[in-house]
C-alpha positions as CSV (number, residue, x, y, z in Angstrom):
1,M,92.0,124.5,172.5
2,A,90.5,121.4,171.0
3,G,93.0,118.8,169.8
4,I,93.2,115.5,167.9
5,C,91.3,113.6,170.6
6,S,88.4,116.1,170.7
7,R,88.0,116.1,166.9
8,F,88.2,112.3,166.7
9,E,85.7,111.8,169.5
10,R,83.2,114.1,167.8
11,W,83.2,111.8,164.8
12,A,82.9,108.8,167.1
13,R,79.7,110.4,168.6
14,E,78.3,111.4,165.3
15,T,79.1,108.3,163.2
16,P,79.7,105.5,165.8
17,D,79.1,102.7,163.3
18,A,81.2,104.0,160.4
19,P,84.3,102.1,159.6
20,A,87.4,103.8,161.2
21,V,90.2,101.4,160.4
22,V,90.6,98.1,158.5
23,A,93.6,95.9,158.3
24,A,94.8,92.3,158.0
25,D,94.4,91.9,161.8
26,G,90.9,93.2,162.0
27,R,88.6,96.2,161.7
28,L,87.0,98.7,164.0
29,T,84.2,101.2,163.8
30,Y,84.6,104.7,165.2
31,A,82.9,103.7,168.4
32,Q,85.0,100.6,168.8
33,L,88.2,102.4,168.1
34,D,87.3,105.1,170.6
35,A,86.4,102.6,173.3
36,R,89.5,100.5,172.7
37,A,91.8,103.5,172.7
38,S,90.2,104.9,175.8
39,R,90.6,101.7,177.7
40,F,94.3,101.4,176.7
41,A,94.8,105.0,177.6
42,A,93.6,104.1,181.1
43,R,96.1,101.3,181.2
44,L,98.9,103.7,180.1
45,T,97.9,106.1,182.9
46,A,97.9,103.3,185.4
47,A,101.4,102.4,184.2
48,G,102.6,106.0,185.0
49,V,102.0,108.0,181.8
50,V,101.2,111.5,182.8
51,P,100.2,114.4,180.5
52,G,103.2,115.4,178.5
53,A,105.1,112.1,178.9
54,V,106.8,110.6,175.9
55,V,105.7,107.1,175.0
56,A,107.6,105.1,172.4
57,V,105.5,103.2,169.9
58,I,107.5,100.4,168.3
59,M,105.0,98.5,166.1
60,D,104.3,97.4,162.5
61,R,101.3,98.6,160.6
62,S,98.1,97.1,162.1
63,V,94.8,98.0,163.8
64,D,96.6,97.8,167.1
65,L,99.1,100.5,166.0
66,V,96.3,102.9,165.3
67,V,94.7,102.1,168.7
68,A,98.1,102.6,170.4
69,L,98.7,106.0,168.8
70,L,95.3,107.3,169.7
71,A,95.5,105.9,173.2
72,V,98.8,107.7,173.9
73,L,97.1,111.0,172.9
74,K,94.0,110.2,175.0
75,A,96.3,109.7,178.0
76,G,97.7,113.2,177.4
77,G,101.0,111.8,176.2
78,T,103.3,112.4,173.2
79,Y,104.0,109.4,171.0
80,L,107.5,108.6,169.6
81,P,107.0,106.4,166.5
82,L,109.8,104.0,165.9
83,D,110.3,101.4,163.2
84,P,110.7,97.9,164.7
85,G,112.7,97.0,161.5
86,D,115.5,99.4,162.4
87,P,118.7,98.1,163.9
88,A,118.6,97.4,167.6
89,I,121.7,99.7,168.2
90,R,119.9,102.6,166.5
91,L,116.7,102.0,168.4
92,A,118.5,101.9,171.7
93,A,120.3,105.2,170.8
94,L,117.0,106.9,169.9
95,L,115.3,105.7,173.1
96,A,118.3,106.9,175.2
97,D,117.9,110.3,173.6
98,A,114.1,110.6,173.9
99,Q,113.9,109.0,177.4
100,P,110.3,107.8,177.1
101,A,108.3,106.8,180.1
102,L,107.6,103.4,178.5
103,A,107.2,101.7,175.2
104,V,104.2,100.2,173.5
105,C,105.2,97.3,171.4
106,D,104.0,94.4,169.2
107,G,105.7,91.1,168.9
108,A,108.6,92.5,166.9
109,G,109.0,95.6,169.0
110,L,109.1,93.7,172.3
111,S,112.5,92.2,171.4
112,V,114.2,95.5,170.5
113,A,112.8,98.2,172.8
114,G,115.7,98.3,175.2
115,V,116.6,96.5,178.4
116,D,115.4,98.8,181.1
117,L,112.4,100.4,179.5
118,P,109.0,99.3,180.7
119,K,106.9,97.8,177.9
120,L,103.2,97.3,177.3
121,R,101.5,95.3,174.5
122,C,98.4,96.7,172.9
123,E,96.0,93.7,172.7
124,P,92.3,93.5,171.8
125,D,91.3,91.9,175.1
126,G,94.0,93.2,177.4
127,D,92.0,96.2,178.8
128,R,88.4,95.0,178.8
129,D,87.8,95.7,182.5
130,L,89.1,99.3,182.4
131,A,86.7,102.3,182.2
132,A,86.8,104.3,179.0
133,E,87.1,108.0,179.7
134,P,87.2,110.9,177.2
135,G,90.7,111.8,175.9
136,V,93.0,114.6,177.2
137,D,94.3,116.9,174.5
138,G,97.9,117.7,175.2
139,D,100.3,120.1,173.5
140,L,102.7,117.8,171.7
141,A,101.2,115.0,169.6
142,Y,104.4,113.3,168.6
143,I,108.2,113.6,168.2
144,A,109.7,112.1,165.1
145,Y,113.4,111.5,164.4
146,T,115.0,112.7,161.2
147,S,118.6,112.3,159.9
148,G,121.1,114.6,161.5
149,S,124.0,116.4,159.8
150,T,126.3,116.0,162.8
151,G,125.9,112.2,162.8
152,T,123.2,112.1,165.4
153,P,119.5,111.9,164.5
154,K,117.3,114.8,165.8
155,A,113.7,114.6,166.9
156,V,111.1,117.1,165.7
157,M,108.4,118.2,168.2
158,V,104.9,118.3,166.4
159,G,101.9,119.7,168.2
160,H,98.2,118.8,168.1
161,D,97.6,122.1,166.3
162,N,100.2,121.3,163.7
163,V,98.4,118.1,162.8
164,L,95.0,119.7,162.8
165,N,96.2,122.3,160.4
166,L,97.4,119.6,158.0
167,V,94.1,117.7,157.8
168,T,91.4,120.3,158.6
169,D,89.7,121.6,155.4
170,P,92.8,120.8,153.3
171,N,93.1,122.8,150.1
172,Y,95.2,120.1,148.4
173,L,92.6,117.3,148.8
174,R,88.9,116.6,149.3
175,L,88.3,114.2,152.2
176,T,84.8,113.0,153.2
177,P,83.5,110.2,155.3
178,A,83.1,108.2,152.2
179,D,86.8,108.0,151.6
180,R,89.2,105.1,152.3
181,V,92.8,106.3,152.7
182,L,95.7,103.9,152.3
183,Q,98.1,103.7,155.2
184,F,101.3,102.3,153.8
185,A,104.2,104.3,155.3
186,P,106.1,103.0,158.3
187,V,104.9,104.7,161.4
188,A,108.3,106.5,161.9
189,F,107.9,108.2,158.5
190,D,105.9,111.4,158.8
191,A,103.7,110.5,155.8
192,A,101.9,108.3,158.4
193,T,100.7,111.5,160.1
194,F,98.6,112.3,157.0
195,E,97.6,108.7,156.3
196,I,96.2,108.1,159.9
197,W,94.9,111.4,161.1
198,G,93.7,112.6,157.7
199,P,90.9,110.0,157.6
200,L,90.3,109.7,161.3
201,L,89.8,113.5,161.8
202,N,87.4,113.7,158.8
203,G,85.2,110.7,159.4
204,A,86.9,108.5,156.8
205,C,88.4,105.1,157.0
206,V,92.1,104.1,157.4
207,V,93.0,101.1,155.2
208,V,96.1,99.7,156.7
209,G,98.5,97.9,154.3
210,P,100.1,94.7,155.5
211,P,103.4,95.1,157.4
212,W,105.4,93.3,154.7
213,L,106.6,94.9,151.4
214,L,104.3,94.5,148.4
215,S,105.0,94.3,144.7
216,A,103.4,96.8,142.4
217,A,100.9,94.1,141.3
218,D,100.1,93.3,145.0
219,I,99.5,97.0,145.7
220,A,97.2,97.3,142.8
221,E,95.2,94.3,144.0
222,F,95.1,95.5,147.6
223,V,93.9,99.0,146.6
224,R,91.2,97.5,144.4
225,A,90.0,94.9,147.0
226,N,89.8,97.5,149.8
227,G,88.2,100.2,147.8
228,V,91.0,102.7,148.5
229,T,90.1,106.2,147.2
230,V,93.2,108.2,148.4
231,A,96.8,107.2,148.5
232,W,100.1,108.8,149.4
233,L,103.2,107.3,147.7
234,T,106.9,108.2,147.8
235,A,108.2,109.3,144.4
236,A,110.1,106.0,144.0
237,L,106.9,103.9,144.7
238,F,104.8,106.2,142.5
239,H,107.2,105.7,139.6
240,R,107.3,101.9,140.1
241,Q,103.6,101.7,140.3
242,V,103.1,103.7,137.0
243,D,105.7,101.5,135.3
244,E,104.5,98.1,136.5
245,A,100.8,98.3,137.5
246,L,99.2,101.5,136.6
247,E,95.7,100.0,137.1
248,A,96.2,100.6,140.8
249,F,95.2,104.2,140.3
250,E,91.9,103.5,138.5
251,G,89.8,103.5,141.7
252,L,91.5,106.5,143.3
253,H,90.2,110.0,143.1
254,T,93.5,111.4,144.4
255,V,97.1,110.2,144.6
256,I,99.6,112.3,146.5
257,A,103.3,111.7,145.7
258,G,106.5,113.3,146.8
259,G,109.6,113.0,148.9
260,Q,111.7,113.5,145.8
261,A,111.3,115.1,142.4
262,L,108.5,113.5,140.4
263,S,109.2,112.3,136.9
264,V,107.3,114.3,134.3
265,P,106.9,111.3,132.0
266,H,105.3,109.2,134.8
267,V,102.9,112.0,135.7
268,L,101.9,112.4,132.1
269,A,101.4,108.6,131.7
270,L,99.1,108.5,134.7
271,R,97.2,111.6,133.7
272,E,96.5,110.1,130.2
273,R,95.6,106.6,131.4
274,V,93.4,107.7,134.5
275,P,92.2,111.2,133.8
276,G,89.8,111.1,136.7
277,C,92.6,110.6,139.3
278,R,93.9,113.9,140.7
279,I,97.7,114.0,140.9
280,V,99.1,116.1,143.8
281,N,102.8,116.7,144.2
282,G,103.3,117.0,148.0
283,Y,106.3,118.8,149.5
284,G,107.2,119.4,153.1
285,P,109.9,118.7,155.7
286,T,109.1,116.9,158.9
287,E,109.6,120.2,160.7
288,C,106.5,121.6,159.0
289,T,104.2,118.6,159.6
290,T,104.3,116.5,156.4
291,F,103.1,119.0,153.8
292,A,104.0,122.7,153.5
293,C,103.2,123.1,149.8
294,C,101.3,121.1,147.3
295,H,100.7,121.2,143.5
296,L,97.6,119.8,141.8
297,V,98.6,118.8,138.3
298,G,96.1,120.4,135.9
299,V,94.3,118.2,133.3
300,D,95.8,120.2,130.5
301,E,98.8,121.7,132.3
302,P,102.0,121.7,130.2
303,L,104.8,120.2,132.2
304,A,108.3,121.0,131.1
305,G,111.4,120.0,133.0
306,S,109.8,119.4,136.4
307,V,106.6,119.2,138.4
308,P,106.2,122.3,140.6
309,I,106.0,121.8,144.4
310,G,103.1,124.3,144.2
311,V,101.7,126.8,146.7
312,P,101.4,126.8,150.5
313,I,98.7,124.5,152.0
314,Q,96.0,126.1,154.2
315,G,97.5,127.9,157.2
316,A,101.0,127.9,155.8
317,T,103.2,130.6,154.3
318,A,106.2,130.3,151.9
319,H,108.8,133.1,151.5
320,V,111.6,132.9,149.0
321,L,114.5,134.9,150.4
322,D,118.0,135.8,149.1
323,E,121.2,135.7,151.2
324,A,120.4,139.1,152.6
325,G,116.9,138.0,153.7
326,R,115.0,139.9,151.0
327,E,112.1,138.5,149.1
328,A,113.3,137.2,145.7
329,L,112.1,135.1,142.8
330,E,114.8,132.6,143.5
331,G,116.4,131.7,146.8
332,E,116.0,129.7,150.0
333,L,112.5,128.6,151.0
334,Y,111.4,129.8,154.5
335,I,108.2,128.2,155.7
336,G,105.8,129.8,158.2
337,G,102.3,129.3,159.5
338,A,100.4,126.8,161.5
339,G,102.3,123.8,160.3
340,V,105.7,124.9,161.7
341,S,106.6,122.6,164.6
342,R,107.9,123.5,168.0
343,G,111.5,122.7,167.1
344,Y,113.9,119.9,168.0
345,W,113.6,117.8,171.1
346,R,116.3,118.9,173.6
347,R,118.3,120.8,170.9
348,P,117.8,124.5,171.7
349,G,120.8,125.6,169.7
350,L,119.8,123.7,166.6
351,T,116.2,124.9,167.0
352,A,117.3,128.5,167.2
353,A,119.4,128.1,164.0
354,R,116.7,126.6,161.9
355,F,113.5,128.2,163.4
356,V,114.1,131.9,163.0
357,P,112.0,135.0,163.8
358,D,109.5,135.8,161.0
359,P,110.4,139.3,159.7
360,F,107.0,139.6,158.1
361,R,104.9,138.7,161.2
362,A,105.7,139.8,164.7
363,G,106.1,137.0,167.2
364,A,106.0,134.3,164.6
365,R,108.7,132.0,163.3
366,L,109.9,130.7,160.0
367,Y,111.6,127.4,159.3
368,R,114.8,127.6,157.2
369,S,114.2,124.7,154.9
370,G,117.6,124.7,153.1
371,D,115.8,124.1,149.9
372,L,116.4,126.3,146.9
373,V,113.3,127.3,144.9
374,R,112.1,129.6,142.2
375,R,108.7,131.3,142.1
376,I,106.9,130.9,138.8
377,A,103.5,131.8,137.5
378,E,100.6,132.3,140.0
379,G,103.0,132.0,142.9
380,A,103.8,128.3,142.5
381,L,107.3,127.2,143.5
382,V,109.7,125.0,141.6
383,F,112.4,123.0,143.6
384,L,115.9,123.7,142.4
385,G,118.1,121.8,144.9
386,R,119.8,122.1,148.3
387,D,122.1,124.6,149.8
388,D,123.9,121.8,151.6
389,D,124.7,118.1,151.2
390,Q,121.3,116.8,152.4
391,F,119.2,114.7,149.9
392,K,116.1,112.7,149.8
393,L,116.1,108.9,149.1
394,R,112.9,106.9,148.8
395,G,111.1,109.7,150.5
396,H,113.4,109.8,153.5
397,R,115.6,112.8,154.3
398,V,119.2,111.7,154.5
399,E,122.1,113.6,155.9
400,P,125.3,112.1,154.5
401,G,127.1,113.2,157.6
402,E,125.1,110.7,159.7
403,I,126.1,107.8,157.5
404,E,129.7,109.0,157.3
405,S,129.9,109.2,161.1
406,V,128.8,105.6,161.4
407,L,131.2,104.4,158.8
408,T,134.2,106.2,160.4
409,A,133.3,104.5,163.7
410,H,134.5,101.2,162.0
411,P,138.0,100.4,163.2
412,R,139.3,100.0,159.6
413,I,137.9,103.3,158.2
414,R,139.7,106.7,158.5
415,Q,137.5,108.8,156.3
416,A,134.2,108.5,154.4
417,A,132.1,110.5,152.0
418,V,128.6,109.4,150.9
419,L,126.9,110.4,147.6
420,V,123.8,109.5,145.7
421,D,124.3,107.9,142.3
422,H,121.4,108.7,139.9
423,S,122.7,106.9,136.9
424,G,120.5,103.8,137.2
425,A,116.7,103.3,137.2
426,E,116.7,104.0,141.0
427,P,119.0,106.2,143.0
428,R,121.6,104.4,145.2
429,L,124.0,105.3,147.9
430,V,127.7,105.1,147.2
431,A,130.3,105.4,150.0
432,H,133.8,106.4,149.2
433,V,136.0,105.3,152.1
434,V,139.7,105.7,153.1
435,P,140.9,102.6,154.9
436,L,143.3,102.6,157.8
437,G,146.4,100.5,157.0
438,P,147.5,98.7,153.8
439,A,145.3,95.6,154.3
440,P,142.5,95.1,151.7
441,L,139.1,96.4,152.9
442,N,136.4,93.8,153.6
443,T,133.4,95.6,152.2
444,R,131.0,92.8,153.3
445,D,132.1,93.4,156.9
446,L,131.7,97.1,156.4
447,R,128.2,96.7,155.1
448,R,127.2,94.4,158.0
449,F,128.6,97.1,160.4
450,A,126.4,99.7,158.7
451,L,123.3,97.5,158.7
452,A,123.6,97.0,162.4
453,R,123.5,100.8,163.0
454,L,121.5,102.4,160.3
455,P,118.0,102.1,158.8
456,R,118.2,100.0,155.6
457,H,117.5,103.0,153.3
458,M,120.7,104.7,154.7
459,V,123.0,101.8,154.1
460,P,125.2,102.3,151.0
461,T,124.8,99.9,148.1
462,T,128.5,100.3,147.0
463,F,131.7,100.9,148.9
464,V,134.6,102.4,146.9
465,P,138.0,102.2,148.7
466,R,140.2,105.3,148.0
467,A,143.7,106.3,149.0
468,E,142.4,109.7,150.0
469,L,139.3,111.9,149.5
470,P,139.6,114.9,147.2
471,V,139.2,118.3,148.9
472,T,138.1,121.7,147.6
473,R,140.3,124.9,148.0
474,N,138.5,125.7,151.3
475,G,139.3,122.3,152.7
476,K,135.9,120.5,152.3
477,T,135.4,117.2,150.7
478,D,135.1,117.7,147.0
479,R,131.9,115.7,146.3
480,A,131.7,116.9,142.7
481,A,135.1,115.3,142.0
482,L,134.0,112.1,143.7
483,A,130.9,112.0,141.5
484,T,132.8,112.1,138.2
């Protein structure tokens, strides 16, 4: 079956001189990107990458990052995207779990990729003497780590076919070779799957944002200067952009936002100011390849308490089931179809628990999302909440158990419970901790401890010392009592 490489190479043959990727460090046409990625793929093969091998990619946003991802696929490998900004302890743990054959790094990644792991640098002139051969379409395209409820991150295995379903003839977006798609998410965040392969598999151009964080005004200027027509933003970035520099959307024909609930007032403000910009609420867990459902906000659609997460994208199904597994108007969302990934890397038990047999289609599977939804008019879905403690923060899935596991590894902490505080303009993490011993707790030291082990978005803003954590009648931490 044709995969990502075959579809990209078709565009490289048909539109060789069309812009494929532009960034602060350069720009490449489709032919140039194809040739560079093929040469680097040959270098990866020479270094021992065989079809099916995992290759860690630890790089900031850049032209070279796009080359590296495509090269891994052309070599028949599976890329493991990691954020070079994550703590070295965490990166080492993920690399130990995934056991990649080697790592492709930039300057920042070279210093944190682990001691014993072979490393290669993707450089414009490093592979000039190598022959460029057509790519090899493998089975798995990438594995991506998400937060784990047991305290250990878990990796989702995403296939070439999953990615192709996401971006081929999408029903949530019109993508043509004339489009320029903003690439602003860190490579380890699954939004990057859409931002990179959406344009490259439809003949459009990837516009790579600089690796540093930008203000709302900077984003508006960057989007205008680079002629961006499509952008994906987390809900938090979307809200900030509407508040501070709404003019960023004036050149876009579509903005996709999601990761958390969208604010109705912000959506209405954008719709009124830039009526020509289509607003899409995108919903989907990493296990179902970025988007499973989407909702296009109508030009006259009345929005009440929330923006719907919509209907399944092409190739996907959505079942709302009650506790007995029967179809219902309100219940847990089970996702099926071509976007459902292979499961969790080396976690067969967890895979079996979350990827269950599809009772409506023999031989197929459904992913148990844990999200509670209600079906409304015309089959659209509205998000109601979670059936567990998991939450989203700045677009990232966060399992409080993972943060709590890190905090209780500190020699001065006996217990910990992490909650999200929504009382301010932006949500923030609050850790309630029970110290060991009577000595006062040094919260600065605890924060440094967490920063060395967790991504920044998972580090609590506030630490609240407590003599004990309240518990419910069944012995679980009473998070509702902590929140009051």
